[in-house]
KETIGU-306988 format. One record per residue (C-alpha): residue number from 1; residue in three letters; chain; x negated, y negated, z negated. Coordinates in steps of 0.05 Angstrom, whole numbers, plus 5000, padded with zeros to 4 digits. Each point is the difference from the previous one (the first is absolute). Example, Ala and Ser with C-alpha at 12.3 -4.5 7.8 and 13.67 -1.06 7.14 Angstrom:
# residues 2
<node nr="1" rest="ALA" kette="A" xx="4754" yy="5090" zz="4844"/>
<node nr="2" rest="SER" kette="A" xx="4973" yy="4931" zz="5013"/>
END
This chain:
# residues 126
<node nr="1" rest="MET" kette="A" xx="8993" yy="6684" zz="6723"/>
<node nr="2" rest="ALA" kette="A" xx="5056" yy="4989" zz="4950"/>
<node nr="3" rest="ASP" kette="A" xx="4959" yy="4950" zz="4960"/>
<node nr="4" rest="ARG" kette="A" xx="4992" yy="4950" zz="5058"/>
<node nr="5" rest="LYS" kette="A" xx="5019" yy="4929" zz="4985"/>
<node nr="6" rest="ARG" kette="A" xx="5049" yy="4964" zz="5044"/>
<node nr="7" rest="GLN" kette="A" xx="4986" yy="4933" zz="5032"/>
<node nr="8" rest="ALA" kette="A" xx="5039" yy="4940" zz="4976"/>
<node nr="9" rest="ASN" kette="A" xx="5063" yy="4986" zz="5040"/>
<node nr="10" rest="VAL" kette="A" xx="4996" yy="4944" zz="5050"/>
<node nr="11" rest="LEU" kette="A" xx="5060" yy="4955" zz="5016"/>
<node nr="12" rest="GLY" kette="A" xx="5027" yy="5025" zz="5067"/>
<node nr="13" rest="GLY" kette="A" xx="4962" yy="5065" zz="4995"/>
<node nr="14" rest="ARG" kette="A" xx="4942" yy="5019" zz="5045"/>
<node nr="15" rest="PRO" kette="A" xx="5030" yy="5003" zz="5070"/>
<node nr="16" rest="VAL" kette="A" xx="4934" yy="5001" zz="5039"/>
<node nr="17" rest="ARG" kette="A" xx="4972" yy="5069" zz="5018"/>
<node nr="18" rest="ARG" kette="A" xx="4932" yy="5016" zz="5029"/>
<node nr="19" rest="VAL" kette="A" xx="4982" yy="5066" zz="5032"/>
<node nr="20" rest="VAL" kette="A" xx="4929" yy="5026" zz="4990"/>
<node nr="21" rest="LYS" kette="A" xx="4974" yy="5061" zz="5037"/>
<node nr="22" rest="LEU" kette="A" xx="4949" yy="5043" zz="4963"/>
<node nr="23" rest="SER" kette="A" xx="4962" yy="5064" zz="5010"/>
<node nr="24" rest="ALA" kette="A" xx="5013" yy="5056" zz="4950"/>
<node nr="25" rest="SER" kette="A" xx="4935" yy="4986" zz="4964"/>
<node nr="26" rest="GLU" kette="A" xx="5015" yy="4925" zz="4996"/>
<node nr="27" rest="ASP" kette="A" xx="5069" yy="5015" zz="4972"/>
<node nr="28" rest="ALA" kette="A" xx="4971" yy="5048" zz="4949"/>
<node nr="29" rest="ALA" kette="A" xx="4948" yy="4948" zz="4978"/>
<node nr="30" rest="LEU" kette="A" xx="5055" yy="4947" zz="4992"/>
<node nr="31" rest="MET" kette="A" xx="5044" yy="5048" zz="4960"/>
<node nr="32" rest="VAL" kette="A" xx="4942" yy="5016" zz="4953"/>
<node nr="33" rest="ALA" kette="A" xx="4982" yy="4926" zz="4991"/>
<node nr="34" rest="ALA" kette="A" xx="5073" yy="4981" zz="4987"/>
<node nr="35" rest="ALA" kette="A" xx="5010" yy="5058" zz="4951"/>
<node nr="36" rest="GLU" kette="A" xx="4939" yy="4978" zz="4961"/>
<node nr="37" rest="LEU" kette="A" xx="5033" yy="4932" zz="4989"/>
<node nr="38" rest="GLY" kette="A" xx="5069" yy="5030" zz="4989"/>
<node nr="39" rest="VAL" kette="A" xx="5032" yy="4964" zz="5059"/>
<node nr="40" rest="THR" kette="A" xx="5030" yy="5020" zz="5066"/>
<node nr="41" rest="VAL" kette="A" xx="4959" yy="5000" zz="5064"/>
<node nr="42" rest="PRO" kette="A" xx="5040" yy="4940" zz="5029"/>
<node nr="43" rest="ARG" kette="A" xx="4988" yy="4961" zz="4936"/>
<node nr="44" rest="PHE" kette="A" xx="4927" yy="5018" zz="5000"/>
<node nr="45" rest="LEU" kette="A" xx="4993" yy="4976" zz="5072"/>
<node nr="46" rest="LYS" kette="A" xx="5036" yy="4935" zz="4985"/>
<node nr="47" rest="GLU" kette="A" xx="4962" yy="4985" zz="4937"/>
<node nr="48" rest="SER" kette="A" xx="4933" yy="5017" zz="5032"/>
<node nr="49" rest="ALA" kette="A" xx="5013" yy="4957" zz="5061"/>
<node nr="50" rest="LEU" kette="A" xx="5025" yy="4941" zz="4959"/>
<node nr="51" rest="ALA" kette="A" xx="4941" yy="5005" zz="4951"/>
<node nr="52" rest="LEU" kette="A" xx="4952" yy="4997" zz="5059"/>
<node nr="53" rest="SER" kette="A" xx="5036" yy="4941" zz="5031"/>
<node nr="54" rest="ARG" kette="A" xx="4988" yy="4962" zz="4934"/>
<node nr="55" rest="GLY" kette="A" xx="4926" yy="5020" zz="5000"/>
<node nr="56" rest="GLU" kette="A" xx="5009" yy="5048" zz="4942"/>
<node nr="57" rest="SER" kette="A" xx="4962" yy="5065" zz="5001"/>
<node nr="58" rest="ALA" kette="A" xx="5024" yy="5065" zz="4969"/>
<node nr="59" rest="THR" kette="A" xx="4943" yy="4993" zz="4950"/>
<node nr="60" rest="GLU" kette="A" xx="5023" yy="4931" zz="4979"/>
<node nr="61" rest="ARG" kette="A" xx="5071" yy="5024" zz="4993"/>
<node nr="62" rest="ARG" kette="A" xx="4977" yy="5059" zz="4958"/>
<node nr="63" rest="ALA" kette="A" xx="4961" yy="4953" zz="4956"/>
<node nr="64" rest="LEU" kette="A" xx="5062" yy="4957" zz="4990"/>
<node nr="65" rest="ILE" kette="A" xx="5041" yy="5061" zz="4981"/>
<node nr="66" rest="THR" kette="A" xx="4946" yy="5022" zz="4951"/>
<node nr="67" rest="GLU" kette="A" xx="5002" yy="4930" zz="4970"/>
<node nr="68" rest="LEU" kette="A" xx="5075" yy="5004" zz="4994"/>
<node nr="69" rest="PHE" kette="A" xx="4994" yy="5066" zz="4962"/>
<node nr="70" rest="GLY" kette="A" xx="4951" yy="4965" zz="4953"/>
<node nr="71" rest="VAL" kette="A" xx="5051" yy="4945" zz="4989"/>
<node nr="72" rest="GLN" kette="A" xx="5052" yy="5053" zz="4985"/>
<node nr="73" rest="ARG" kette="A" xx="4954" yy="5029" zz="4946"/>
<node nr="74" rest="HIS" kette="A" xx="4990" yy="4931" zz="4970"/>
<node nr="75" rest="LEU" kette="A" xx="5075" yy="4989" zz="4998"/>
<node nr="76" rest="ALA" kette="A" xx="5010" yy="5066" zz="4963"/>
<node nr="77" rest="ALA" kette="A" xx="4947" yy="4979" zz="4949"/>
<node nr="78" rest="VAL" kette="A" xx="5033" yy="4932" zz="4991"/>
<node nr="79" rest="GLY" kette="A" xx="5068" yy="5033" zz="4992"/>
<node nr="80" rest="ASN" kette="A" xx="4970" yy="5044" zz="4945"/>
<node nr="81" rest="ASN" kette="A" xx="4972" yy="4938" zz="4965"/>
<node nr="82" rest="LEU" kette="A" xx="5067" yy="4965" zz="5005"/>
<node nr="83" rest="ASN" kette="A" xx="5035" yy="5060" zz="4969"/>
<node nr="84" rest="GLN" kette="A" xx="4951" yy="5000" zz="4942"/>
<node nr="85" rest="ILE" kette="A" xx="5010" yy="4925" zz="4989"/>
<node nr="86" rest="ALA" kette="A" xx="5076" yy="5007" zz="5004"/>
<node nr="87" rest="ARG" kette="A" xx="4997" yy="5056" zz="4949"/>
<node nr="88" rest="GLY" kette="A" xx="4961" yy="4956" zz="4953"/>
<node nr="89" rest="VAL" kette="A" xx="5049" yy="4942" zz="5009"/>
<node nr="90" rest="ASN" kette="A" xx="5058" yy="5047" zz="4986"/>
<node nr="91" rest="ILE" kette="A" xx="4967" yy="5026" zz="4937"/>
<node nr="92" rest="ASP" kette="A" xx="4981" yy="4935" zz="4965"/>
<node nr="93" rest="GLY" kette="A" xx="5031" yy="4945" zz="5044"/>
<node nr="94" rest="THR" kette="A" xx="4934" yy="4965" zz="5015"/>
<node nr="95" rest="VAL" kette="A" xx="4971" yy="4989" zz="5068"/>
<node nr="96" rest="ARG" kette="A" xx="4928" yy="5024" zz="5004"/>
<node nr="97" rest="GLU" kette="A" xx="4947" yy="4953" zz="5024"/>
<node nr="98" rest="ASP" kette="A" xx="4978" yy="5045" zz="5057"/>
<node nr="99" rest="LEU" kette="A" xx="5068" yy="4994" zz="5034"/>
<node nr="100" rest="VAL" kette="A" xx="4978" yy="4938" zz="5037"/>
<node nr="101" rest="ASP" kette="A" xx="4938" yy="5036" zz="5027"/>
<node nr="102" rest="VAL" kette="A" xx="5041" yy="5061" zz="5021"/>
<node nr="103" rest="LEU" kette="A" xx="5051" yy="4956" zz="5035"/>
<node nr="104" rest="GLU" kette="A" xx="4945" yy="4962" zz="5037"/>
<node nr="105" rest="HIS" kette="A" xx="4968" yy="5065" zz="5021"/>
<node nr="106" rest="LEU" kette="A" xx="5067" yy="5024" zz="5025"/>
<node nr="107" rest="ARG" kette="A" xx="5010" yy="4936" zz="5040"/>
<node nr="108" rest="GLY" kette="A" xx="4931" yy="5008" zz="5032"/>
<node nr="109" rest="THR" kette="A" xx="5013" yy="5072" zz="5017"/>
<node nr="110" rest="LEU" kette="A" xx="5067" yy="4982" zz="5032"/>
<node nr="111" rest="ARG" kette="A" xx="4965" yy="4946" zz="5041"/>
<node nr="112" rest="ASP" kette="A" xx="4949" yy="5052" zz="5023"/>
<node nr="113" rest="ALA" kette="A" xx="5056" yy="5048" zz="5018"/>
<node nr="114" rest="ASP" kette="A" xx="5036" yy="4945" zz="5040"/>
<node nr="115" rest="GLN" kette="A" xx="4937" yy="4985" zz="5039"/>
<node nr="116" rest="VAL" kette="A" xx="4986" yy="5072" zz="5016"/>
<node nr="117" rest="LEU" kette="A" xx="5072" yy="5012" zz="5021"/>
<node nr="118" rest="GLU" kette="A" xx="4999" yy="4939" zz="5044"/>
<node nr="119" rest="LEU" kette="A" xx="4937" yy="5026" zz="5034"/>
<node nr="120" rest="LEU" kette="A" xx="5033" yy="5069" zz="5010"/>
<node nr="121" rest="ALA" kette="A" xx="5067" yy="4973" zz="5025"/>
<node nr="122" rest="LEU" kette="A" xx="5010" yy="5021" zz="5072"/>
<node nr="123" rest="ASP" kette="A" xx="5066" yy="4965" zz="5011"/>
<node nr="124" rest="ARG" kette="A" xx="4982" yy="4929" zz="4979"/>
<node nr="125" rest="GLY" kette="A" xx="5074" yy="4983" zz="4993"/>
<node nr="126" rest="VAL" kette="A" xx="5009" yy="5050" zz="4943"/>
END
């Protein structure tokens, strides 16, 4: 569980505690589900409940995460293109014509990433 990601800090901390009683099999199922996502059981419970309260299913959330990974791949490709263009500019001092297209693609990809992240945000104040 060393590779779990921490939640973002919240001003004032998280002073509210809830107690949930589970059977051993329910606890085991929650532990497996949380481990698959790389989060703690309390975080899994919180995120699941909040997603449901917004009318978001686990399938929809998984689709959003998949889309975000796609955006990440696009950003890596754009970064590679920018490096190639920068290399060309450094060699002969001229800006290649495809720079405008690459930058527009980057802007679009960043807009897509912003939209996906907004949809995934659990703490709307973040």
